[in-house]
C-alpha positions in Angstrom: -160.6 73.8 238.5 -162.9 70.8 238.6 -165.0 72.6 241.2 -165.5 75.6 239.0 -166.3 73.3 236.1 -169.0 71.6 238.2 -170.4 75.0 239.1 -170.5 76.2 235.5 -172.2 72.9 234.5 -174.8 73.4 237.2 -175.5 76.9 236.1 -176.0 75.7 232.5 -178.5 73.2 233.8 -180.4 75.9 235.6 -182.0 77.2 232.4 -183.0 80.7 231.4 -183.9 81.7 235.0 -180.2 81.8 235.7 -179.8 84.9 233.5 -182.0 87.3 235.6 -180.6 85.8 238.7 -177.1 86.6 237.5 -178.2 90.2 236.8 -179.6 90.5 240.4 -176.4 89.0 241.8 -174.2 91.6 239.9 -176.5 94.4 241.1 -176.3 93.2 244.7 -172.5 93.0 244.6 -172.1 96.4 242.9 -174.4 98.1 245.4 -172.6 96.4 248.3 -169.2 97.5 247.0 -170.4 101.1 246.4 -172.0 101.4 249.8 -168.9 100.0 251.5 -166.8 102.7 249.8 -169.2 105.4 250.6 -169.4 104.5 254.3 -165.7 104.1 254.5 -164.9 107.4 252.7 -167.7 109.7 253.8 -169.3 108.1 256.9 -166.6 108.5 259.6 -164.1 110.9 261.0 -160.3 110.3 261.2 -158.8 109.3 264.5 -157.5 112.8 265.2 -161.1 114.3 265.0 -162.9 111.6 267.0 -163.3 113.8 270.0 -166.6 115.3 268.8 -167.7 116.3 272.2 -164.8 118.7 272.9 -165.6 122.1 274.3 -163.0 124.9 274.5 -161.5 125.6 277.8 -163.1 129.0 278.1 -166.6 127.6 277.2 -166.6 129.0 273.7 -167.7 127.1 270.7 -165.0 125.3 268.7 -164.6 126.2 265.0 -165.7 122.8 263.6 -166.1 124.0 260.0 -162.5 125.1 260.2 -161.3 121.9 261.9 -162.9 119.8 259.1 -161.7 121.9 256.2 -159.3 119.2 255.1 -162.0 116.6 255.2 -163.9 115.7 252.0 -166.8 118.1 251.3 -169.1 115.0 251.0 -168.2 113.7 254.5 -171.3 113.4 256.6 -169.7 115.2 259.6 -168.4 118.1 257.6 -171.9 118.5 256.1 -173.4 118.4 259.6 -170.9 121.0 260.9 -172.1 123.6 258.4 -175.2 124.7 260.4 -173.0 125.2 263.5 -170.5 127.7 262.0 -169.5 130.4 264.5 -172.0 133.1 263.4 -173.7 134.8 266.3 -176.3 136.4 264.0 -177.9 133.0 263.2 -180.5 132.1 265.9 -180.5 128.7 267.5 -183.9 127.6 266.1 -182.6 128.2 262.5 -179.5 126.3 263.2 -181.5 123.3 264.5 -183.8 123.4 261.5 -180.9 123.5 259.1 -179.2 120.6 261.0 -182.4 118.5 260.7 -182.6 119.2 257.0 -178.9 118.3 256.5 -179.4 115.1 258.5 -182.3 114.0 256.3 -180.3 114.7 253.2 -177.4 112.7 254.5 -179.6 109.8 255.3 -181.1 109.8 251.8 -177.6 110.0 250.2 -176.1 107.2 252.4 -179.1 104.9 251.8 -179.0 105.0 248.0 -179.5 101.5 246.6 -181.0 100.1 249.8 -184.4 99.6 248.1 -182.7 97.6 245.3 -181.1 95.3 247.9 -184.5 94.9 249.6 -186.1 94.1 246.3 -183.5 91.5 245.4 -184.1 89.8 248.8 -187.7 89.2 247.7 -187.2 88.8 243.9 -184.3 86.3 243.9 -186.2 83.5 245.7 -189.2 84.1 243.6 -187.2 83.7 240.4 -185.7 80.5 241.9 -189.2 79.3 242.6 -190.2 80.1 239.0 -187.2 78.1 237.8 -188.3 75.2 240.0 -191.8 75.3 238.5 -190.5 75.5 234.9 -188.1 72.6 235.5 -190.8 70.4 237.1 -193.3 71.2 234.3 -190.6 70.1 231.8 -190.2 66.9 233.7 -193.9 66.1 233.9 -194.3 66.7 230.1 -191.9 63.7 229.6 -194.4 61.3 231.1 -196.4 59.7 228.2 -199.4 57.5 228.1 -197.3 54.4 228.1 -195.3 55.4 231.2 -191.9 57.0 231.6 -190.5 58.0 228.2 -187.1 59.6 229.0 -185.7 59.1 232.5 -182.7 61.3 231.7 -184.9 64.2 230.7 -186.9 63.9 233.9 -183.8 64.0 236.1 -182.5 66.9 234.1 -185.7 68.9 234.7 -185.5 68.1 238.4 -181.8 69.2 238.4 -182.8 72.4 236.7 -185.4 73.2 239.3 -183.0 72.5 242.2 -180.2 74.6 240.7 -182.4 77.6 240.1 -183.8 77.4 243.6 -180.3 77.1 245.2 -178.9 80.1 243.2 -182.0 82.2 244.0 -181.5 81.5 247.7 -177.8 82.3 247.6 -178.4 85.6 245.9 -181.2 86.5 248.3 -179.0 85.7 251.3 -176.2 87.8 250.1 -178.5 90.8 249.5 -180.1 90.3 252.9 -176.8 90.3 254.7 -175.7 93.4 252.8 -178.9 95.2 253.4 -179.0 94.5 257.1 -175.3 95.4 257.6 -175.5 98.7 255.8 -178.8 99.5 257.5 -177.1 99.1 260.8 -174.1 101.2 259.7 -176.6 103.9 258.7 -178.3 103.8 262.0 -175.0 104.1 263.8 -173.9 107.0 261.6 -177.1 108.9 262.3 -176.7 108.3 266.0 -173.2 109.7 265.8 -174.4 112.7 263.8 -177.1 113.4 266.4 -174.4 113.3 269.2 -172.2 115.5 267.1 -175.0 118.1 266.6 -176.0 118.0 270.2 -172.4 118.7 271.2 -172.2 121.6 268.9 -175.5 122.9 270.2 -174.2 122.7 273.8 -171.1 124.6 272.8 -173.1 127.4 271.3 -175.4 127.6 274.4 -172.3 127.7 276.6 -170.8 130.5 274.5 -174.1 132.5 274.6 -174.4 132.0 278.4 -170.8 133.1 278.9 -171.3 136.2 276.7 -174.5 137.1 278.6 -172.8 136.7 281.9 -169.9 138.9 280.8 -172.3 141.6 279.6 -174.0 141.9 282.9 -172.8 144.8 285.1 
């Protein structure tokens, strides 16, 4: 309890700069929790569907839209499976174009809020620096023509500047770690989606080759 009291006292010393820093901290935490849920809920397949490179024994394409029917409609892999539905009337070039469009949309959806985290990484230390400048200016104003007027006020201004800087750095570090972690998660997801799409394309090509070979006299 005494530790929390010390923290709250330090925050009060930090001055008005603490309020925008608190808003940035709440934003960073909210975005991190939201992206953690999104990647956990929509950015992976269940263990039973992990074999995304399966090909049917007869060389035909597997019905991946059917296999993923119980998965959430917002799941990235279900969305990527849509262009590879077993429909022989759709040419391969159109399937590839649709898959690229779906991949771009998935990347945009999964990266929502990343720009806010990136902004917080830059803005939080600058706000802390602003608090430092304001605190030091307050300290320097206490020096009069006859020397030091209020030693307690000077130390209070220095404390204010140090607290603001420390909190700004902590907020920026949290946002930086969150941004880098989720950026890496997004890169890994896009690699998995690319492998998924390539496997579906190979299945279709095998099925087309098998059909062509069977149609030859």
